[in-house]
N, C-alpha and C positions, 0 to 999 in steps of 0.2 A: 595850270600848265603841267604841274607834276602829275595830276590825275590823267591828263591826256597822254602824256609820255608813258606812264605806267600801263594805260590801256593799250597803246600801240605796241609796247613791248610784249605784253601778254598775248595780244592778237597775233603778232609775228611768231611767237613761240608755238602758238596753237596751229598756225598754218604750216610751220615746218614739221611739227609732230605728225600732222595728218598727210604729209607728202611722202610717206614711205611706201613705195610701190612693191615691196617684197611680198606682200600678201597676194598680189596678182600673179606671182610666179611660183606658187606652191606646187609641190609634186602632185597633190590631190587633184588639181585642175587638169593636169595633163598626164594621166596615169599610164597611157600606152605609148609614150614617146620612147621609153627604154624597152629593150628586148626582154621578154618574159623569161623568168628562170626556168630551167629544165627540171621537171618534177622527178624525184627519185623513183626507181622501179618499185612498183607495188603500192604507190601512194593512193591511187584510185583503183579500187577493186573492179575487175572486169568479169570475175566469176566468183561464185561463193558469196559469202557475206550474208547479212541478215535478209536481204531481199530474196536471195536464193532459197533460204529456209522457209520464208513466208509463202513463196509461190510454188514450192515443190510439193508434189503429192506426198501425203504422209507415209504411204507405203514405200516410197523410194528413199526416204531419209534413213541413213544408216549412221550409227555411232562411229566416230573416228577413234573411240577408246575401246579397250578390251573390257566389256561389261562385267566379266567375272573376276577381274583383277582385284585382289583385296585392297590395294592402295586406292584404286578408283572408287570402290565401294566406301572406304573410310572417308575419302574426300567428299563423296556424295552425302554421307551422314552429316558431315560438318555443314555442307550447304543446306541440307534439309533443316538442320537446327537453326540456321540463320533465316531462311525464307519461308519455310513451310510448317514448322512445328506449331506455330501459334494457332493455325486453323485446323490442321490435320492431326495434331496431337503427337505425343511422344511415341505412341505405338502405331502410328499411321492409321488409326481407326476412325478418324473424323471427330475425335473428342478433344480438340484443342480448346484452350481457354477463350480465344477470340471467336472461334468457329461456332461455339454453342449459341451465339446470338444470331446466327444466320438462319434464314429459311429459304431454301432447304439447307439442311445440315451439310457440312463438307463430306465429300466422298471418303469411304473407307478404302484406302489405297492398297490394302491387302486383299480386297475382294476379287472374286473370280472375274468379274467384268473388267476391272482395271488391269489385272494381270494378263488377261487374254488379248489386250490391245497391243498393236505393233509398237515397237519403240518409237517410230516416227510419229505415231499418233500421240503418244505421251509427250514427246518433245514439243509438238505443236500446241498441246494443251497447256503445258508449263510455259511455253513461250508467249502465246497469244491469248490465253485465258478462255474462260467460258462465261460470258456476261450474265446469262440467266442463272447461273449457279454461283455467282460471286467469285469465281476463280480469277484472280488478277493476272494480267499479262506481265510476265517477268523478263521479256526480251530486252528491255532497256535497262534493267537492273542487274540481271545475272548473265554472265558470259556464256557463250555456246558450250564451252568445255564444262563449266559448272552445271549447266542444265543436263548434259549427258551424265555427269557424275551423280546427280540427284536421281535420275532415272535408274541408274545402276543400283543405287541404294534401295529405291522402291522395289525393284525386281528382286533384290536379295532378301528383302523382308517378306515378300509374298510367297517365297518358295519354302516356307516352313512346314 
């Protein structure tokens, strides 16, 4: 008799525990019942941004920075030290410690061919890479401003 009463008590507790309907009323089930929040101005870009740079013609890309500004060049040197020096080397000559294992070797950034390229072309190369030459795409790693600073540094070193 005690076993039967204990069983009925446990069964009754089980039934009441499973009779909570609040899981049927979760906000996730009806996400659009409330009015959506108004997004702040500038939350979703409608011009510019990474898509603009990727789709733009290299000749039409212009630096928003003063490329000859010493502060910009110094910032570019710092960025070059973080992202480029391992392959292109301390002197931008393609003799970096990691780059020596690549075939073909990294480009000498002081060369006439590189220095003759438009800034927009260099920006696209730094941003989206050159797969056949093992140049990685840095658009997801390096900000737009830092990429332009690095290009300013590369330009400053080629004018020697």
